[in-house]
BAROPA-775343 format. One line per field, with one value per residue (C-alpha): x, y, z; residue in one letter; residue number from 1. Coordinates in steps of 0.2 Angstrom, whole numbers, plus 2048, in hexadecimal, padded with zeros to 3 digits. Example, Ala and Ser with C-alpha at 12.3 -4.5 7.8 and 13.67 -1.06 7.14 Angstrom:
xx: 83E 844
yy: 7EA 7FB
zz: 827 824
timi: a s
lumti: 1 2
// end
This chain:
xx: B7F B89 B86 B95 B8E B86 B96 BA2 BB2 BC0 BD0 BDD BEE BFC BFC BEC BF2 C04 C0B C13 C0F C18 C19 C21 C2D C33 C34 C3E C4A C4D C45 C4F C4D C3C C2F C29 C22 C15 C10 C0E C02 BF8 BF6 BF0 BE4 BED BF0 BE6 BEF BF0 BFB C04 C09 C0D C1A C21 C23 C32 C3B C3D C49 C41 C47 C3A C43 C4A C39 C30 C3E C3E C2B C2C C35 C25 C1C C0A BFD BFD BEB BE6 BE7 BDC BD0 BCE BCC BBE BB5 BB6 BB0 BA2 B9C BA2 BAA BBB BC6 BD5 BD5 BE4 BEA BFD C09 C00 C0C C10 BFE BFA C0A C07 BF4 BF5 BF7 BE7 BDC BD4 BD0 BDC BD7 BE5 BF0 BFB C0C C15 C27 C2A C25 C29 C18 C09 BF7 BE7 BDA BCE BCD BBB BB8 BA6 BAD BAC BBE BC2 BD5 BD8 BE2 BD7 BC6 BC1 BB1 BAA BAC BA3 B95 B93 B93 B86 B7A B7D B75 B85 B88 B9A BA9 BB8 BC8 BD5 BE2 BE5 BE1 BDC BCF BC5 BB7 BB5 BB1 BA4 B99 B9E B91 B9E BB0 BBF BCC BDD BEC BE7 BD7 BD1 BD5 BCC BBD BBC BBE BB1 BA4 BA5 BA0 BAE BB6 BC8 BD5 BE6 BE9 BDF BDC BD1 BC7 BC5 BC0 BB2 BAD BAC BA9 BAA B9C B9A
yy: 6A2 6AF 6B5 6AB 69B 695 697 68A 694 68D 694 692 690 695 6A8 6A9 6A2 6A0 6B2 6AB 69B 68E 683 691 694 683 683 693 68E 67B 677 672 67F 67C 67C 68D 688 67C 68B 696 68A 687 69A 69D 68F 683 675 671 671 65F 65F 66E 665 655 65E 669 65B 652 663 663 658 648 64E 64E 656 663 667 669 674 67F 680 686 695 69C 6A6 6A5 6B4 6B8 6BB 6AA 6A2 6B0 6AF 69B 69C 6AA 69F 690 699 69F 68E 690 682 685 67C 67E 67A 679 674 674 666 663 65D 66E 674 665 669 67B 67A 66C 677 682 672 674 667 668 662 662 656 648 646 634 637 624 623 634 637 644 63E 647 63F 64E 651 652 64C 654 664 671 672 661 664 66A 65F 663 669 677 67B 668 66B 67C 674 667 674 67D 66C 66C 67D 686 697 697 6A2 69F 6A8 6A7 6B0 6A6 69B 68B 695 69B 68D 690 6A1 69E 694 69C 6A6 6B3 6B5 6BD 6C0 6C6 6C5 6BE 6B8 6C8 6CE 6C0 6C4 6D6 6D1 6C2 6CC 6C0 6C9 6C9 6D3 6D7 6D5 6D9 6CC 6C1 6CE 6D8 6C7 6C6 6D8 6D5 6C5 6CB 6DF 6E9 6F4 703
zz: 9F5 9EC 9DA 9D3 9DB 9CB 9C1 9B8 9B4 9A8 9A7 999 9A0 995 994 99F 9B0 9AA 9A6 996 98C 993 984 97A 989 988 975 977 984 980 96F 95F 950 945 953 94D 93C 945 94F 941 938 947 94A 938 938 92D 93B 94A 95C 95C 94C 953 963 95C 94F 95D 96B 963 963 975 97E 987 998 9A4 9B2 9A6 99F 9AF 9B7 9A7 9A8 9BA 9B5 9AE 9BC 9BF 9C0 9D3 9D1 9CC 9DE 9E7 9D7 9D9 9EC 9EB 9DD 9E5 9F6 9ED 9E7 9D4 9CB 9C4 9B8 9AE 99C 992 981 984 989 998 9A4 9AB 9AD 9B9 9C3 9C4 9C9 9D5 9E4 9DF 9E0 9CF 9C3 9B3 9A1 996 98A 990 98F 992 996 995 983 97F 978 979 97A 979 985 984 972 96B 95A 95A 95D 94E 94B 951 951 963 96F 97D 979 983 97C 983 995 993 98B 998 9A6 99C 99C 9AE 9B0 9B3 9AC 9A4 9A4 999 99D 990 984 974 964 96E 978 969 968 97B 979 96D 978 98A 992 997 98F 997 98A 988 97B 96A 970 975 962 95B 966 95F 94E 94E 959 967 977 983 992 990 99F 9A1 9B1 9BC 9C8 9BB 9B9 9CC 9CE 9BF 9C7 9D9 9D7 9E7 9ED 9E4
timi: m t r t s h l a v f f d f d g t i s t y d t g v y l l e r l g r p g w e g p d r r y e t g e i g s q e c l r l q w p h l p m n e t l l r t t a r e v p l d p g f g p l v a a l q g s g a e v a v v s d g f g f h v e e a c v r f g v p v v t n r v d f g t g t i d f p n a d s d c p c a r c g t c k r s p i l e a q a r g r a t v m v g d g t s d r e a a r v a d r v f a t g s l a r w c r e n g i v h e e f g t l g d v h a a l f p g p g
lumti: 1 2 3 4 5 6 7 8 9 10 11 12 13 14 15 16 17 18 19 20 21 22 23 24 25 26 27 28 29 30 31 32 33 34 35 36 37 38 39 40 41 42 43 44 45 46 47 48 49 50 51 52 53 54 55 56 57 58 59 60 61 62 63 64 65 66 67 68 69 70 71 72 73 74 75 76 77 78 79 80 81 82 83 84 85 86 87 88 89 90 91 92 93 94 95 96 97 98 99 100 101 102 103 104 105 106 107 108 109 110 111 112 113 114 115 116 117 118 119 120 121 122 123 124 125 126 127 128 129 130 131 132 133 134 135 136 137 138 139 140 141 142 143 144 145 146 147 148 149 150 151 152 153 154 155 156 157 158 159 160 161 162 163 164 165 166 167 168 169 170 171 172 173 174 175 176 177 178 179 180 181 182 183 184 185 186 187 188 189 190 191 192 193 194 195 196 197 198 199 200 201 202 203 204 205 206 207 208 209 210 211 212 213 214
// end
């Protein structure tokens, strides 16, 4: 049994596993004008991610093939696969928690064999749903509550790790036992006194969780 066998590690997707926020990329490439307004209101805290996504989703074309093909243009951090393999090999639990459009996350992560907790798009009706929202969360406005699965893992005796980069990771960072942060999440952690470790790529996270001798 290795020292990571007791962990439950949660990865954000957009901007953490993917090298760029895939939802923003889709909107920049394919979105009709006006999607930026909800994004700004979300970043300032005026609205939550549920409302932001509901307002932005109609700006995209309801063409599943086009959306999936365009989402695949965003590369993944090459360190994700080796890190997942090392964690799973050591007995750690691994999951992806994403508060984006969802469909591209499941497709990108299926080959890594990790569970994905995210929002759901119904291309038949053109709607986006939020099966993983949590009205008991302090913010109660997220599409996918990233705090809830962390608390559930802690209740099972797991030490929890959150790896993220943005606004949707803040409530998770408040409760996780160990936080790896980059981008705006790292700035927010510094400003709010949240203990965290900053990283550039997932290779840095790998090195921190599996330090070599010496």
